[in-house]
Structure formats: C-alpha cells, structure tokens
C-alpha positions, -999 to 999 in steps of 0.1 A, spaced: 127 -375 -306 146 -346 -292 131 -324 -267 129 -286 -272 154 -268 -250 141 -251 -219 145 -213 -216 175 -201 -196 170 -204 -158 148 -235 -161 159 -270 -150 143 -304 -153 141 -306 -115 122 -274 -108 87 -262 -118 87 -235 -145 76 -208 -122 108 -211 -102 130 -195 -128 126 -161 -112 157 -158 -90 143 -128 -70 109 -144 -62 102 -167 -33 78 -195 -43 60 -213 -16 29 -233 -7 7 -229 22 -21 -252 36 -54 -236 45 -62 -247 81 -91 -243 105 -110 -211 101 -91 -203 69 -57 -198 86 -25 -200 67 11 -199 79 36 -179 60 69 -197 58 97 -181 79 117 -171 48 87 -152 35 82 -134 68 119 -124 69 118 -113 33 88 -91 40 101 -79 74 68 -90 91 63 -104 125 35 -117 146 7 -91 149 17 -72 118 -11 -65 93 -8 -74 56 -31 -58 30 -46 -83 5 -62 -82 -29 -79 -109 -48 -82 -104 -86 -87 -130 -114 -81 -159 -90 -48 -144 -77 -41 -135 -41 -16 -107 -35 -4 -98 0 14 -66 7 29 -51 38 11 -20 49 43 1 40 43 -13 5 6 -8 1 9 28 11 39 33 -13 19 17 -42 -11 40 -35 11 70 -33 27 61 -67 -7 56 -83 -20 90 -70 12 109 -77 2 117 -113 -30 134 -101 -11 163 -85 6 186 -110 44 190 -106 53 218 -81 20 217 -63 20 208 -26 -13 195 -14 0 200 22 7 237 16 -28 241 -1 -44 224 28 -26 246 54 -35 278 34 -72 267 33 -72 260 70 -56 293 78 -81 312 56 -110 294 73 -95 301 107 -92 338 98 -128 339 85 -140 323 117 -120 347 138 -135 377 119 -170 363 124 -164 359 161 -152 395 163 -183 408 145 -205 387 167 -189 400 199 -190 436 186 -227 433 179 -233 417 212 -214 444 231 -235 472 214 -268 458 226 
C-alpha cells in the first residue's frame, strides 16, 4: 500500500509542525514554582535577556509570549483604525490642555481681581 505524499517542507524525520522554516519550535519543562527556561536560540531570536519582561496571553489552551515592544506594536496596530486618518491625538490633547490652562489662568485672574477689590 502506497503512502500519500507529504506536503512540501515535511520530512519523515520531523514532526508536522516543523515545516515552517521561519518558526522556532521548542519544548520546555515546567520546573519548581512553575518556572520555565527559554532556550538560548529563542532568547536570541526575541532579543531578550535576563530581567526583561515578556507579555503573555492564554487563549484556547495556547500560550503566546511577546516582548514588550512587540506587544506595544500589536496594540498600536489594533487601535490605529479607531483614529480617523489625518487626526493627531497628541495635537488634540495638547490643544485641550492649553485650553484648560488658559481657562484656569482666567479664573485665577478673576479670583485675584475680586480679592483685591474687597
């Protein structure tokens, strides 16, 4: 009986998930207090070193770890469509803060003027 051919990138000696040439596949052992050690090649690929913080998500039995920079970039990408093109939230915030400061300044002048007339 002839076996069906495997998709391109698969070999008899590697598990089916290893066909992705860009991915790094690895196993870790859960140690005392839930500690895991990321293999050196994973740390190098992510650019993380001892003391760095990774952001994690668990969904549908799948653990995803992201560097903080990648997590921020993903969040920015998800939120980008909430701001209309050509609108700068920074400029809007600055304008709001300046308007508020001007209002507070005017209120302070009025208060001082009332106080000096008493």
